[in-house]
N, C-alpha and C positions, 0 to 999 in steps of 0.2 A: 504493499499501500504505500501510496505518496503520501511524504510530509505535508505538513500543512503548510498551506501556499504553494505547496510545489504542484506543477501540473504531468499528468502522464502525458507521453508521445503515443499516440496511436499507431499500432502496430502496423493500420492498413498504410501508414504514411512512411516507414521505414523502406520500402526499396526505390523511391521517389527522392529518396534523402540519401539514398546511399550509390543510386546514380549520379545525384548532382558532385557528390564528395570524388566517386569515380573521375570526373569531367575536370578535379581543380588540378593546378600545377601542383607541385612539391613545395615550393614556395608562396608565400602568404600571408595574410594573418589567419588567426587560430577560428577553428568554426567552433562552437560551443553547442553539444548536443540538445537539443531543444529540452527545455522543461528543467535545467538544472539549475540551479540557486547557488549564488554565492561561489565560491570556489570546491566546493562537492566535485565528487566524480557523478558524472550520468550515470545512471543505472536502466538495466534492460530486463524484463522478465524473458525469459529464453527457456521454454520446455520446463518451465516449472520450479527455475533456476534467478536468482538476480545475478547479474554480472556487470561486471565496469563496461558503461559504453564503447571505450574506447577499445575495449577487446573485443567485444562483438563488433565494430569497423574492422578493426586488425585482420581478424578471423575470415571475416564475409569477403574482405578483399583479396588477403594475403593466403589464405588458408588455415587449416586448424594448427592449432600451437600446442605443445606439450605442455602441461599440468605444470611441471619444475620452470617455464618460462612467464614472465609478467610484460604487460604491453608499457614500455617506458616514453615519456615525452620529452622531445628535444625544448620544447617550449615549456618544460615545467605548470604548466596549466592543467590542472586534472581533467576539467570540461570539455578540454579541447580532443575533437574527433578528428584534426583533418589529417589524411592518411600521410602528408610528409614530415608532421610532425612525431607522428607514432613509429616506434623500432622495437625489433622484441629483445629483449635480454634477460639475464639471471637474475637474482637478488644481488649479488654481488656486482654483476655490471651497472644495476642501479644507485647502489650506493657509492660504486668509483663513480659514476657520474656526478650524483650529488654532491659527491667530497672536491671533485675537479671544480664545479660551481660555487664552492665556500658555503653549503647548506648544511652542512653534517656537524656534529657536536661530539664533543669529546677530545680523545688521544689522538697521538699518530697520525698519520695521513689522513684521516676523515675530522681532523681539527677544523672547526669552526674559523672563518677569518674573522678577527678583532676588529675595533676601532674603524677607523676612516677607510680600511680596506675591506668591510664587509661591503656587501651589495646593498643592502637598504641602510645604509648610515646617513643621517641627513647632517651631521655634526662632524666638522675636522677635529684634529687633538687640539688645536690651536681654541676652535670654538669651547672644549672643553674646558680648557685651561681661565678660560674669559669668564667662563661661567663661574667656577671657582672665584676668581677674582672678585667678581663683581659680588658674589652671595653676602657677603657683610655690608657692602655698600646699596645696593639696589634691589626692591622685593623682588620676590622669587616669582612672581606674576608679570611682573616687568620683564624679567631675564626670559620668560617663559616666550611672553609676545615678540621679542625683540630676534629669538632665533628659532621663532616659529615651532615652537616645542611644548609640551603641557608643562604646567607646575609642577606636578608628581614626577616628571623625569629629570627637571631641574634639581628637585630636591633629592631625588635619588643619586645625580652627578656629585653635588654638594659632599652628601654624606658617603662617599665614594662605592654607592652599591651598584653604580653603574659608568660605563668607561673610564675605565682606571687606563690611565696614560702613566 
């Protein structure tokens, strides 16, 4: 059953959608499976089983996969089903891809990129030093507005709980 607010993608529409996907070039923007919400994986009921839409599309266009293989995304966008963005790989392949893109936590080769090297960093290391210097002089809400972050993030930086440099 779909979650509240989530639409079902009618099964009779799948063939038309797959034909449209077949005609797409491998390059281009993501194609989101109809009915997905937010960053959730699209899901499809096939023969009484709920499977990821990306796996359904991949197998329909490329052929069946063994149970030991996953369908991974070059775009890192879970609801995307654009055939050129999908590739088959093992858990190890998927972890290596995530590590290469700086999306892993933990020690060793899977260490997450920190500070301004993180892909989603909004502050430079110099900004963090400036925030700490301003903390006793200017209010945290003013600092937050100046740097485009929330007051709670300023508080964590000042207390050394975030962006330790």
